[in-house]
Backbone as CSV, one residue per row, in Angstrom:
resi,resn,N_x,N_y,N_z,CA_x,CA_y,CA_z,C_x,C_y,C_z
1,MET,36.370,-3.135,-5.248,35.482,-2.215,-5.928,35.120,-1.124,-4.928
2,ASN,35.110,0.108,-5.398,34.744,1.239,-4.555,33.316,1.663,-4.842
3,ILE,32.545,1.792,-3.776,31.181,2.306,-3.869,31.022,3.318,-2.742
4,LYS,29.821,3.811,-2.587,29.542,4.718,-1.474,28.426,4.146,-0.618
5,PHE,28.532,4.433,0.648,27.493,4.052,1.591,26.912,5.356,2.120
6,ALA,25.761,5.751,1.566,25.121,7.034,1.896,26.106,8.193,1.713
7,GLY,26.840,8.153,0.596,27.756,9.234,0.247,29.173,9.056,0.752
8,THR,29.393,8.157,1.687,30.728,7.921,2.238,31.404,6.793,1.463
9,PRO,32.615,7.021,0.935,33.306,5.962,0.187,33.606,4.737,1.059
10,VAL,33.331,3.558,0.504,33.663,2.286,1.131,34.207,1.368,0.035
11,GLU,34.912,0.337,0.467,35.473,-0.599,-0.498,34.888,-1.981,-0.279
12,LEU,34.459,-2.598,-1.376,34.038,-3.994,-1.335,35.275,-4.796,-1.714
13,LYS,35.823,-5.549,-0.768,37.122,-6.189,-0.953,37.054,-7.548,-1.635
14,ASP,35.891,-8.151,-1.647,35.777,-9.490,-2.206,35.590,-9.434,-3.715
15,ARG,35.739,-10.586,-4.349,35.646,-10.687,-5.803,34.250,-10.307,-6.291
16,GLU,34.213,-9.485,-7.280,32.968,-9.039,-7.907,32.450,-10.121,-8.848
17,LEU,31.154,-10.435,-8.767,30.548,-11.361,-9.721,30.316,-10.631,-11.031
18,LYS,30.580,-11.322,-12.120,30.406,-10.728,-13.451,29.558,-11.646,-14.318
19,VAL,29.045,-11.089,-15.388,28.276,-11.872,-16.354,29.137,-13.041,-16.817
20,GLY,28.552,-14.227,-16.830,29.251,-15.448,-17.216,29.734,-16.270,-16.037
21,ASP,29.856,-15.660,-14.855,30.281,-16.391,-13.653,29.178,-17.333,-13.185
22,GLN,29.570,-18.398,-12.484,28.622,-19.270,-11.808,28.262,-18.642,-10.472
23,LEU,27.001,-18.705,-10.105,26.605,-18.239,-8.779,27.292,-19.104,-7.726
24,PRO,27.907,-18.491,-6.726,28.455,-19.292,-5.630,27.314,-19.866,-4.792
25,ASP,27.552,-21.052,-4.228,26.551,-21.624,-3.340,26.492,-20.781,-2.069
26,PHE,25.455,-20.973,-1.280,25.309,-20.195,-0.050,24.549,-20.996,0.988
27,GLN,24.644,-20.523,2.214,23.853,-21.010,3.340,23.236,-19.775,3.982
28,LEU,21.949,-19.588,3.767,21.232,-18.430,4.290,20.070,-18.903,5.160
29,ALA,19.683,-18.085,6.111,18.586,-18.439,7.004,17.269,-17.877,6.485
30,ASP,16.233,-18.708,6.522,14.908,-18.223,6.152,14.170,-17.772,7.417
31,GLY,12.912,-17.440,7.290,12.129,-16.927,8.402,11.927,-17.903,9.546
32,LYS,12.180,-19.186,9.295,12.071,-20.204,10.345,13.452,-20.599,10.870
33,LEU,14.476,-19.823,10.511,15.875,-20.069,10.880,16.423,-21.351,10.276
34,GLU,15.776,-21.836,9.211,16.279,-23.013,8.505,17.267,-22.564,7.438
35,ASN,18.319,-23.366,7.242,19.310,-23.048,6.224,18.771,-23.331,4.836
36,LYS,19.038,-22.428,3.945,18.688,-22.600,2.541,19.957,-22.416,1.726
37,SER,20.092,-23.234,0.689,21.253,-23.133,-0.188,20.777,-22.961,-1.623
38,LEU,21.709,-22.796,-2.513,21.391,-22.579,-3.919,20.540,-23.722,-4.476
39,LYS,20.819,-24.957,-4.045,20.068,-26.109,-4.573,18.597,-26.084,-4.173
40,ASP,18.253,-25.295,-3.145,16.851,-25.187,-2.737,16.032,-24.325,-3.692
41,PHE,16.713,-23.672,-4.640,16.041,-22.767,-5.572,16.461,-23.085,-7.008
42,PRO,15.996,-24.215,-7.534,16.371,-24.577,-8.907,15.722,-23.634,-9.919
43,GLY,16.329,-23.545,-11.071,15.781,-22.728,-12.152,16.356,-21.326,-12.165
44,LYS,15.644,-20.438,-12.843,16.099,-19.058,-13.018,15.910,-18.265,-11.728
45,LYS,16.850,-17.352,-11.507,16.834,-16.592,-10.264,17.098,-15.116,-10.490
46,LEU,16.452,-14.316,-9.666,16.737,-12.891,-9.535,17.132,-12.726,-8.075
47,ILE,18.348,-12.257,-7.842,18.845,-12.123,-6.472,19.094,-10.654,-6.178
48,LEU,18.474,-10.187,-5.110,18.621,-8.800,-4.686,19.377,-8.792,-3.371
49,THR,20.374,-7.914,-3.241,21.017,-7.715,-1.948,20.810,-6.266,-1.565
50,PHE,20.645,-6.040,-0.267,20.324,-4.689,0.191,20.704,-4.569,1.661
51,PRO,20.876,-3.336,2.151,21.294,-3.151,3.549,20.262,-3.583,4.592
52,SER,19.011,-3.125,4.499,18.042,-3.431,5.550,16.619,-3.140,5.091
53,VAL,15.690,-4.004,5.493,14.282,-3.781,5.165,13.738,-2.521,5.826
54,ASP,14.403,-2.048,6.860,13.910,-0.894,7.607,14.439,0.438,7.095
55,THR,14.868,0.479,5.834,15.291,1.746,5.245,14.385,2.076,4.062
56,GLU,14.231,3.342,3.795,13.280,3.782,2.775,13.611,3.258,1.378
57,VAL,14.860,3.376,0.968,15.237,2.943,-0.382,15.076,1.429,-0.526
58,CYS,15.469,0.695,0.493,15.315,-0.768,0.451,13.843,-1.152,0.353
59,ALA,13.014,-0.501,1.127,11.581,-0.775,1.099,10.998,-0.485,-0.280
60,MET,11.427,0.623,-0.906,10.943,0.950,-2.253,11.396,-0.096,-3.258
61,GLU,12.666,-0.516,-3.155,13.199,-1.522,-4.081,12.441,-2.839,-3.960
62,LEU,12.267,-3.306,-2.741,11.590,-4.585,-2.549,10.138,-4.525,-2.992
63,ALA,9.464,-3.434,-2.713,8.070,-3.278,-3.153,7.989,-3.277,-4.675
64,ARG,8.910,-2.584,-5.322,8.904,-2.517,-6.796,9.158,-3.899,-7.386
65,PHE,10.213,-4.589,-6.918,10.494,-5.918,-7.460,9.368,-6.888,-7.123
66,ASN,8.756,-6.776,-5.957,7.633,-7.642,-5.609,6.516,-7.510,-6.643
67,ARG,6.248,-6.285,-7.094,5.221,-6.062,-8.129,5.670,-6.595,-9.488
68,GLU,6.891,-6.283,-9.858,7.388,-6.583,-11.208,7.633,-8.067,-11.453
69,VAL,8.141,-8.794,-10.456,8.513,-10.188,-10.703,7.300,-11.102,-10.839
70,GLU,6.140,-10.615,-10.475,4.926,-11.403,-10.660,4.722,-11.729,-12.140
71,LYS,5.279,-10.872,-13.012,5.141,-11.046,-14.456,6.191,-11.982,-15.047
72,LEU,7.205,-12.345,-14.264,8.258,-13.230,-14.761,7.824,-14.682,-14.618
73,GLU,8.103,-15.486,-15.627,7.741,-16.892,-15.578,8.914,-17.732,-15.094
74,SER,8.627,-18.687,-14.233,9.614,-19.664,-13.766,10.824,-19.023,-13.102
75,PHE,10.608,-18.001,-12.315,11.689,-17.319,-11.608,11.486,-17.439,-10.112
76,THR,12.585,-17.506,-9.389,12.569,-17.357,-7.945,13.328,-16.080,-7.644
77,THR,12.742,-15.228,-6.836,13.396,-13.969,-6.477,13.787,-14.022,-5.013
78,LEU,15.096,-13.924,-4.782,15.649,-13.978,-3.437,16.051,-12.575,-3.011
79,ALA,15.621,-12.170,-1.841,15.963,-10.862,-1.279,16.840,-11.123,-0.051
80,VAL,18.117,-10.758,-0.145,19.098,-11.124,0.872,19.634,-9.887,1.574
81,SER,19.637,-9.941,2.904,20.215,-8.863,3.704,20.814,-9.466,4.967
82,MET,21.372,-8.606,5.809,21.903,-9.033,7.102,20.831,-8.932,8.194
83,ASP,19.640,-8.450,7.841,18.554,-8.360,8.822,18.307,-9.728,9.439
84,LEU,17.888,-9.732,10.686,17.491,-10.992,11.297,16.260,-11.523,10.564
85,PRO,16.153,-12.835,10.417,15.001,-13.407,9.718,13.661,-12.954,10.289
86,PHE,13.600,-12.706,11.597,12.342,-12.268,12.213,11.931,-10.894,11.687
87,ALA,12.901,-9.998,11.523,12.614,-8.665,10.992,12.183,-8.765,9.529
88,GLN,12.854,-9.620,8.769,12.468,-9.803,7.370,11.037,-10.323,7.266
89,SER,10.714,-11.332,8.054,9.364,-11.911,8.016,8.308,-10.889,8.428
90,ARG,8.591,-10.149,9.484,7.653,-9.109,9.945,7.405,-8.096,8.838
91,TRP,8.474,-7.639,8.185,8.349,-6.640,7.125,7.553,-7.206,5.949
92,CYS,7.879,-8.416,5.528,7.176,-9.025,4.391,5.687,-9.194,4.679
93,GLN,5.345,-9.580,5.895,3.928,-9.725,6.254,3.237,-8.365,6.269
94,ALA,3.887,-7.363,6.824,3.287,-6.030,6.911,3.080,-5.415,5.531
95,LYS,3.959,-5.716,4.602,3.891,-5.133,3.254,3.230,-6.057,2.253
96,THR,2.727,-7.203,2.695,2.087,-8.200,1.846,2.994,-8.602,0.680
97,VAL,4.236,-8.877,1.002,5.207,-9.324,0.004,5.018,-10.818,-0.196
98,LYS,4.697,-11.200,-1.424,4.446,-12.616,-1.691,5.280,-13.169,-2.840
99,ASN,6.015,-12.304,-3.537,6.780,-12.754,-4.700,8.284,-12.774,-4.462
100,LEU,8.715,-12.544,-3.240,10.126,-12.552,-2.887,10.345,-13.546,-1.750
101,VAL,11.497,-14.200,-1.763,11.900,-15.068,-0.652,12.960,-14.304,0.127
102,ALA,12.637,-13.924,1.348,13.577,-13.175,2.188,14.521,-14.152,2.878
103,LEU,15.825,-13.879,2.762,16.855,-14.719,3.358,17.881,-13.846,4.054
104,SER,18.470,-14.383,5.112,19.413,-13.606,5.910,20.810,-14.222,5.921
105,ASP,21.803,-13.346,5.823,23.211,-13.731,5.880,23.797,-13.370,7.242
106,PHE,22.955,-13.308,8.273,23.398,-12.831,9.582,24.364,-13.777,10.285
107,ARG,24.349,-15.053,9.921,25.153,-16.025,10.671,26.649,-15.889,10.430
108,ASP,27.075,-15.965,9.189,28.525,-15.968,8.952,28.981,-15.023,7.842
109,HIS,28.078,-14.320,7.247,28.388,-13.321,6.212,29.040,-13.924,4.959
110,SER,29.018,-15.235,4.826,29.695,-15.870,3.696,29.045,-15.502,2.360
111,PHE,27.723,-15.370,2.344,27.064,-14.939,1.111,27.622,-13.583,0.692
112,GLY,27.657,-12.640,1.625,28.157,-11.299,1.323,29.555,-11.320,0.751
113,HIS,30.429,-12.147,1.329,31.802,-12.252,0.825,31.840,-12.938,-0.537
114,ASN,31.105,-14.034,-0.706,31.140,-14.793,-1.959,30.496,-14.061,-3.129
115,TYR,29.569,-13.162,-2.823,28.906,-12.399,-3.886,29.501,-10.994,-4.035
116,GLY,30.512,-10.693,-3.256,31.211,-9.416,-3.367,30.406,-8.224,-2.896
117,VAL,29.502,-8.425,-1.923,28.636,-7.334,-1.475,28.781,-6.995,0.008
118,TYR,29.698,-7.654,0.706,29.846,-7.386,2.141,30.627,-6.094,2.348
119,VAL,30.054,-5.174,3.107,30.692,-3.884,3.392,31.422,-4.015,4.724
120,GLU,32.759,-4.187,4.650,33.599,-4.300,5.848,33.422,-3.073,6.724
121,GLY,33.461,-3.282,8.022,33.390,-2.173,8.956,31.983,-1.690,9.240
122,ILE,31.069,-1.964,8.331,29.670,-1.573,8.528,28.832,-2.808,8.863
123,GLY,29.221,-3.941,8.292,28.538,-5.188,8.591,27.209,-5.364,7.888
124,LEU,27.023,-4.655,6.783,25.803,-4.777,5.994,26.164,-5.175,4.570
125,LEU,25.161,-5.535,3.791,25.379,-5.845,2.391,25.150,-4.609,1.543
126,ALA,25.940,-4.498,0.481,25.746,-3.427,-0.489,24.524,-3.760,-1.339
127,ARG,23.999,-2.752,-2.019,22.851,-2.961,-2.904,23.353,-3.487,-4.245
128,ALA,22.833,-4.647,-4.644,23.212,-5.255,-5.917,22.053,-6.086,-6.437
129,VAL,22.085,-6.351,-7.737,21.075,-7.190,-8.381,21.803,-8.171,-9.290
130,PHE,21.447,-9.445,-9.181,22.001,-10.488,-10.042,20.855,-11.250,-10.673
131,VAL,20.982,-11.535,-11.959,20.028,-12.386,-12.657,20.820,-13.593,-13.132
132,ALA,20.285,-14.791,-12.874,20.972,-16.020,-13.268,20.021,-16.934,-14.024
133,ASP,20.585,-17.671,-14.975,19.781,-18.620,-15.747,19.584,-19.908,-14.951
134,ALA,18.945,-20.883,-15.553,18.624,-22.130,-14.864,19.865,-22.943,-14.497
135,GLU,20.991,-22.653,-15.119,22.255,-23.333,-14.793,23.074,-22.528,-13.788
136,ASN,22.462,-21.507,-13.191,23.110,-20.639,-12.199,24.264,-19.821,-12.766
137,ARG,24.190,-19.499,-14.029,25.179,-18.640,-14.659,24.640,-17.209,-14.639
138,VAL,25.474,-16.276,-14.207,25.074,-14.869,-14.121,24.909,-14.296,-15.530
139,VAL,23.725,-13.744,-15.794,23.470,-13.087,-17.083,23.352,-11.565,-16.924
140,TYR,23.253,-11.116,-15.680,23.184,-9.678,-15.396,23.690,-9.461,-13.979
141,ALA,24.504,-8.428,-13.814,25.000,-8.064,-12.485,25.111,-6.552,-12.399
142,GLN,24.581,-6.004,-11.327,24.717,-4.578,-11.056,25.051,-4.378,-9.587
143,TYR,26.157,-3.705,-9.339,26.506,-3.242,-8.007,26.220,-1.745,-8.024
144,CYS,25.287,-1.296,-7.212,24.932,0.122,-7.208,26.122,0.952,-6.721
145,ASP,26.337,2.094,-7.353,27.481,2.939,-6.995,27.351,3.536,-5.599
146,ASP,26.141,3.642,-5.099,25.882,4.096,-3.731,24.707,3.283,-3.220
147,VAL,24.837,2.706,-2.040,23.751,1.870,-1.523,22.482,2.668,-1.268
148,ALA,22.584,3.971,-1.257,21.407,4.816,-1.077,20.641,5.019,-2.385
149,HIS,21.185,4.515,-3.491,20.532,4.644,-4.803,19.797,3.360,-5.155
150,GLU,18.675,3.506,-5.825,17.925,2.345,-6.286,18.643,1.706,-7.476
151,PRO,18.438,0.411,-7.680,19.066,-0.253,-8.836,18.361,0.119,-10.129
152,ASP,18.931,-0.317,-11.232,18.341,-0.106,-12.550,17.303,-1.217,-12.768
153,TYR,16.084,-0.940,-12.361,15.017,-1.942,-12.448,14.820,-2.442,-13.878
154,GLU,14.754,-1.509,-14.806,14.454,-1.871,-16.193,15.509,-2.804,-16.766
155,ALA,16.791,-2.513,-16.511,17.871,-3.364,-17.062,17.809,-4.761,-16.445
156,ALA,17.582,-4.850,-15.144,17.511,-6.166,-14.496,16.326,-6.955,-15.019
157,LEU,15.183,-6.315,-15.129,13.985,-7.014,-15.604,14.099,-7.392,-17.073
158,LYS,14.747,-6.564,-17.868,14.973,-6.878,-19.278,15.839,-8.140,-19.396
159,ALA,16.895,-8.225,-18.580,17.757,-9.409,-18.595,16.968,-10.648,-18.169
160,ALA,16.128,-10.502,-17.169,15.328,-11.636,-16.695,14.334,-12.084,-17.759
161,LYS,13.685,-11.142,-18.393,12.680,-11.489,-19.413,13.309,-12.118,-20.642
162,ALA,14.597,-11.848,-20.889,15.291,-12.401,-22.044,15.607,-13.894,-21.884
163,LEU,15.509,-14.405,-20.661,15.818,-15.829,-20.429,14.652,-16.719,-20.830
């Protein structure tokens, strides 16, 4: 899949997740450097991938979803990037983020490859949003055409509220 990274064309070489697919399992690090996998988050999920907490668009996206997901019932919202867990934790504390679980793919990038969001050559994740039901089946997927663009909040939240 071809997208842009701040206007520069890049290719996501891994398989794109689509509606109806099962979420791939993962091993991601939390703020205490403990591994977390899909089984650690049972039920409905909203998964956000983004380049870095230290960028303006990412900060706006996370702040918006942090506000909006408070209204969702029985959801876990995972915010995944390549940022070190310490940077994610620092950012979440500074911004009083309480409705998102920050996780890092810094160890082996397998999440990025399995979810089709790893940007080769840059070493960051592309901006994407996935909504999954309680059986981990994807009901909504958006890969942003440029990582510098915000996702379609309304469409993602509409899909989540429909579950």
